[in-house]
N, C-alpha and C positions, 0 to 999 in steps of 0.2 A: 241713263238711256242713251245709246249711241245710234243704233239703227232706227230709221224713221218708221212711224206708223204708216201702213199702206192703206190708201183709200182707193176704191175701185168704183167707177161710175161716170155718168155723163157730165160733161162741161158744155154749156151752151150759152147763147145770148138771149136774154129776156128782152123782148120788144114790147114795151107798154105804150099803147096808143089811146087817144081819145077820139071817138067817132065824130064825124062832122056834125057840128051843132047847127040847128036850123037858122040861127040868126047870123052866124059868121061864115058858115059853110066850110070851115077849115078844121082839120084834125091835126094833132101833133103826136109824134112818136119819140120814144127815148130808148136807146139800146144799152143794156147793162149786163155785165158778166153774171152768169147764174148757173143753175144746175145744182140739185141738192148735194150730191157728193162733192162737187167742186167747192160749194159753200162750206161744207164740213171741213174740207182740207184747209181752206183759208182760215176758218175759225180756229182750228188746231194750231196752225202755224202762228197766228197772232197771240195765242196763249202760251207760246214758247215750246210747243211740242214739235220736234222734227217730223216732217210729213212728206210723203211721196204720193202723187196722184197718178193712177193709171186711167187714162181717158183717151178720147180721140177727137181731134178737131183739125181743121185745115189751116192753110196759110193765107186765106182770104182776109178781107178787112175785119170780119167778126173774129176770126181766129187770132189775128194780131192783137185785137183788143183783149181776148181771153188770155193769151200768153203773157201780155204785159201785166195784167191783173194778178195772175198766179205767181209769176216770177217776182213781181213787186211786193208780194206778201210773203215771200220766202218759201213757197211751195215748190218742191222738186217735182219734175215731170218724168215719168218712167219712159224708157226708150220706146219709140213708136207712137207716143201720144200725139205728136204733131206730125201730120201726114199731108204733104202738098197735094196728094191726089184725093183728099177727103174734103167734103163740103161741110163747113161748120153748121151744127144744128142750131135751131132757134125755137123759142116758144113765144108766141104772140098773144098778148092779152089786150083786147079792145074794150074800152070803157064807153058805154053809150051815154047820152046826156043825163040819164038818171044815175049814172055811176055803176051800172051793172056790167060785170065783165064776162066776156066770152073768150075762150082760149082755143088756139090752134097750134099744134106741135108740128114742126118740120124737123124730124129727128131720125137719124140712122145710128144704130148702136152696134158696133163691132170692134171690141177692144183689141189692142195688140196682145202679144203673148203675155200670159200671167205667170209670175214666178214669185217665190218668197225669199227675201234676203235673209242671210244668216243673222240671227239676233233680232229680227222684226218682232216687236212686242204685241202688235195688234193689227188686225185687218178689219176695215169697215167697208160696208157696201149698202146699197139700198136704192129706193126710188125707181125711176123708169128703167135703169140699167138691169134690174133684177127680173123684169117681166118682158122686156122687148128683145125678141130674137134677132140675130143669132147670139148676141152678147149674153143674154140671160143664161143660156145653156153653158157657156164658157165659165160664167161665175159659179154656177152650181158645181160644175166639174172641179173647179179650182178649190172651192171650199171643202169638197169631199177629199181632195188630194192632200189638204193640210190638216185633216181631222186629227191626226196623231202628232202634230207638231206643237211645240210649246209656244203657242200664239193665241191671244184672245181674239175672238171674232164677235163683232158687233153688227147689228142689222137695224135699219130704219126703213120699213117698207114704203112709207110716204105715198100711200095709195093715190093713184091718178085715175079716177073713173072715166075720164075722156080717153085714156089709153087702154084700160082694162075695165070695161063696163060691167062685166059679170062678177059679182062679189063672191060667188061660190067657188068658181075656178081660181080667182085671185087669192082667196083665203087658203085654198089647197097649196098654192105655190108659196105663200107666206109661211105656212106651217112647215113645208119641206126645208126652206132656208132657215127658219127659226130653229129647227132641230139641229142644225149645223152651227148654231151661234150660241155664245155664252150670255150675251145681253141683247135683248130686243127692245127697241123703243117704238112706241106707237103714239099717235095723237088721238084725242077723243073723236075727231072727225074720221080717222082711220077706223076706229072701233065701230062707229055708227054705220059706216059703209060696209065693212067686212063682216061684222057680227051684229046686225041691227037688233036692238032690244036686249042685248046681253050686257050685264054690268061690267065695267072695266076690270074690277078685281077678279071677276070670274074668267074674263078673257086671259088675264095674267096667269091665273091658276091653270088654265088649259094649256098655255104655252110652257109652263114650268113642268109639265108632265114629261117633256122630252128629257132624255138622260143628260144631255150636255147643257141645256139652258139653265142658268143660275139666277138670272135677274131679268125682270120686265119693268120698264118704266113707261108710264102713260101720262102724256102732257094734257092739260085741261085749260089751255089759254090763260085768261086772267085769273083763273082759280088756282093755278099752280100745277103741281104734278104729284102723281102717285108712284111710289117705288115699291116693288114687291120682289122679295128673294125667297129662298127656300124656307127661311125661318124668321122673316120679318116683313112688316109692311109699314111704310112711312107716308105721311101726307104732308107735303110742303106747300105752304101758302105763298102765292106770288106777292111781291112787295107792291105797294101802291105807286103807280107811275103815270106820267102823262103820255099816252100812246100816240105816236105819230102814224105808224102803220106796223103790221105784224109780218111783213115780208122777211123771210129768212130767219124768223125767230126759232122755228123748230130745228133748223140746221145749226144755229148758234148753240141751242140746247144740247144737241147731239155732240157737237165738238167739245163742249164743256164737260159732258159726262165722261168722255174718253180721257180728257185732260185731267179731270178730277181723280179718276181711277189711276192714271199714270203717276200723279203726285203721291198717291198712297201706296205705290209699289204693287198694285193688284193686277197689272197686265202681264202678258207673257206666260211664263211657265205656270204661274199660280192659277190663271184662268178664273179669277174672282173667287177662288176657293176660300180665301181668308176674309171675304166681305162680311163685316159685322153690321149689326143694325145701326151703330153709330157712323160707320163708313157710309152706309147707304143713305142715311139722312144728309150727311155732309156733302156727298157727291151730287145728290139730287138738288139740294139747296144751291150749290155752286152753279149748276146748270140753269136753274130757274132764274137766278140773278143775272147770269150772262145773257139769257134770252131777253130779260127785262130791259137791259141796256140797248139791245138791238131794236126793241120796240119803240124806243124814244127817238129814233132817227129814221130817215128815209131808206128804204131798200134793205137788201141783204148786207148788212154792215156790222159784222160781229166785233166784239170788243177785243182790244189787246189786253195783255196781262196788266199793263200799267193802268189802263182805263178801268179795268175791273177793280183793282186795288184802290184807285182814287175814288171810285163810287161806293164800294162796299167794304173796303178795308181788306186785310190779308185773309 
């Protein structure tokens, strides 16, 4: 593979704070690079997959932090992604004395011009970028424009109820994008919000009725993940680990899914058409194990290929 995988979506800074405690009266905050698509781009690059990110952030202090993080991890930035007239978006999570988090997003999403490079094997998008206008409409139009191109499209809705509180309208939007995608990844939390009371396998079957969609993967936290294709279903158990936190685990999982498919030559023109049950199990297991490594350390810190091999072998 020579052309990079194209990732489209938000890059922002996560500001995690602890609310003032009664006894000391002082709260603390920590700012770290984040945004689901940006995390996926970093995860792909660390696994050795050339990656280009289409995003938008400024040249303020937070933007400089984001840029250093992305460049430092080998992620290429598409033209227009760094805009001196743009204010870098943030997501603030405040933990109260009991450890309960409340979130507040300060985000604007308007991507630069979207285009597909010759030979690009895959396009990935998801999260806030696919539901927040005006950028969401630009992504939909772009995916429609590449529908006949030899490129694999992957989607991770990564539902954010604080951004889109209506599950019915959000599910409609997800279905529209899923129909333009070859692979859709959901979490069990996404499923519960978008389709409450419906079994994950039934949600996968519903998405697979779209002509283009060939694979649905549903993560289940410490229980592992379910992979469903047109002719197979696999259930991969998560390995036992000492969990530090689960921040970024889903993004590490998504990156490893794409990387696993790339290693098996299933991206690009094939559009997963050669995906066997054995391939499906191997790719989902690869993703489960990559996410497990992320859970053993603080924050959205996906493994490199060398770290993966050192932990789980080749």
